[in-house]
C-alpha positions in Angstrom: 97.0 86.9 88.6 95.5 90.7 87.0 95.6 94.1 87.1 93.6 96.2 85.2 94.4 99.6 84.9 94.7 102.7 82.5 97.9 104.8 82.4 97.6 108.2 84.2 95.8 106.6 86.7 95.7 104.6 90.3 96.7 101.7 88.4 100.2 102.8 88.6 100.8 102.5 91.9 99.3 98.8 91.5 101.8 97.6 88.5 104.6 99.6 90.9 104.0 97.8 93.7 103.6 94.0 91.6 106.9 94.9 90.0 109.0 95.6 93.1 107.3 92.9 94.3 108.9 90.7 91.4 105.2 89.1 90.7 104.0 87.9 88.0 100.9 89.4 86.3 98.6 90.0 83.2 98.1 94.0 82.8 94.5 94.2 81.1 94.3 97.7 79.7 90.7 99.6 80.6 89.5 101.8 77.6 88.6 104.5 79.9 88.1 106.9 76.6 86.3 103.8 75.3 83.8 103.8 78.4 84.9 99.8 79.4 84.7 100.7 83.1 81.3 101.1 82.8 80.4 98.1 81.0 78.7 95.3 82.4 81.5 92.6 82.7 83.9 95.1 84.6 81.4 96.5 86.7 80.8 93.0 88.3 84.5 93.3 89.4 84.5 96.7 90.0 80.8 98.1 90.7 82.6 101.7 91.7 83.8 101.4 87.8 87.3 102.8 88.8 90.6 101.5 88.3 93.1 99.8 89.7 91.2 96.3 90.2 93.1 93.1 91.3 92.2 89.2 90.8 94.1 86.7 91.7 92.1 83.3 92.5 88.9 84.2 93.8 90.4 87.4 94.9 89.0 90.7 93.8 90.2 93.8 95.1 89.2 97.3 94.3 91.3 100.3 95.9 94.8 101.0 95.2 95.9 100.8 98.8 94.7 97.5 99.5 95.9 96.5 96.5 99.6 97.5 96.8 99.7 96.2 100.8 98.1 92.6 99.1 100.8 92.5 96.6 103.9 94.0 98.7 102.4 91.3 101.5 103.2 88.4 98.4 106.5 89.7 98.2 109.3 86.8 99.4 112.2 87.9 101.1 110.6 91.9 100.7 110.0 94.6 103.2 107.6 95.9 101.0 105.2 95.4 103.9 106.8 95.9 107.5 106.5 92.2 109.3 106.1 93.0 112.7 104.4 95.9 114.9 106.1 98.5 115.9 107.0 99.3 111.9 103.4 98.3 110.6 101.9 101.1 113.0 104.0 103.6 111.1 103.5 102.3 107.5 99.7 102.4 108.6 99.7 105.8 109.2 101.9 107.1 106.3 99.7 105.1 103.9 96.5 106.5 105.8 98.2 110.0 105.3 98.7 109.4 101.4 95.1 108.2 101.0 93.1 110.7 103.0 95.6 113.9 103.7 98.0 114.4 100.7 95.5 113.1 97.9 92.3 113.8 98.9 92.9 117.8 97.3 94.3 116.4 94.3 91.2 114.2 93.7 88.8 117.3 94.8 90.7 119.0 91.8 90.6 116.3 89.2 86.7 115.4 89.9 85.7 119.4 89.5 88.0 119.7 86.0 86.8 116.5 84.1 85.0 113.9 86.4 82.3 115.0 87.7 79.3 116.1 85.3 79.5 120.0 84.4 77.0 120.7 86.6 78.4 119.5 90.2 81.6 120.9 89.4 82.5 124.1 91.8 85.6 125.8 90.1 85.7 128.1 93.5 87.0 125.3 95.8 90.5 124.7 93.4 92.2 127.9 96.2 90.9 125.8 98.8 91.8 122.2 97.3 95.5 123.9 97.1 96.2 125.1 99.9 95.0 121.5 101.6 97.7 120.1 99.7 100.3 122.8 100.7 99.5 121.9 104.2 99.5 118.2 103.8 102.9 118.8 101.8 104.2 120.4 104.4 103.1 117.5 107.0 104.8 114.8 105.1 107.7 116.8 104.9 108.0 117.2 108.3 107.6 113.4 109.0 110.1 112.7 106.0 113.0 115.0 107.7 116.3 113.8 106.4 115.4 110.2 105.9 115.4 108.6 102.2 112.3 107.3 102.3 109.7 107.5 105.0 110.2 104.3 107.5 113.7 105.3 107.1 116.7 103.0 104.9 113.8 100.8 103.4 111.8 101.4 100.7 107.7 100.0 101.3 104.3 100.3 99.8 103.8 103.5 101.9 106.7 105.3 99.0 105.1 104.0 96.5 101.3 105.9 97.5 103.0 108.9 99.0 105.4 109.7 95.6 102.9 109.1 93.4 100.6 111.1 94.8 103.4 113.6 94.5 104.2 113.2 91.1 100.4 113.5 90.5 100.4 117.0 92.3 103.7 117.3 90.2 101.9 116.6 86.9 99.3 119.1 87.7 102.0 121.9 88.4 101.4 121.3 91.7 105.3 120.3 92.8 105.6 119.9 96.6 108.4 123.2 97.4 109.9 121.6 99.8 113.5 120.4 99.2 113.6 117.1 100.4 110.5 116.4 99.5 112.1 117.1 96.0 114.8 114.8 96.5 112.5 112.0 98.0 110.1 111.9 95.0 113.3 112.0 92.7 114.5 108.8 94.5 111.8 107.1 94.6 110.1 107.5 91.1 114.5 106.7 89.5 113.4 103.6 90.8 113.8 100.8 88.0 110.5 98.6 89.1 108.7 102.3 88.4 110.3 102.2 85.1 108.8 99.4 84.0 105.0 99.8 85.3 105.3 102.9 83.6 106.2 100.6 80.1 104.5 97.9 81.1 101.2 100.2 81.1 101.8 102.7 78.1 103.2 99.6 76.2 106.6 101.8 75.5 109.8 101.3 76.0 111.9 102.9 78.6 
């Protein structure tokens, strides 16, 4: 199994999930600054030219949500992905929320800061995006309440997606103001699997 990624991108989610699941994998760094994500060899795997990409035998996956859920499902004796329908429903809800609501304004900010060609950037959208993120963070805070993880006592892939997005925001000086989200982020980012994932991506020992 191979995971293609680059530090400080969504690929950290995939590597974190693999470490939580205790799976063996090869990590391949895609050097974005050198344009390796736009070379033909990589585009055959991921036509969008983004990271992460997962290759497991004949299977190729290119979206972090799908990759993390797949890796969680492969973990033996793990609850990273719920097994029954009653638990799977809120899991899917919060995974979708992480991608479509909590992350979306952060990606908008990134696109209009450095991703898009300059002629397509709209700096005036920043205030709206920051407002959207704050609104989504409030919804998450209410949903989390006083539980340690979003589904309760059990850490799942949904927490990987949510915590990584909160970390992304904090690194852009948009840290959530709610105390329960701050504690939640500290709880999730203190996990040993994340430390191993960071080491794997950066090559630095924690």
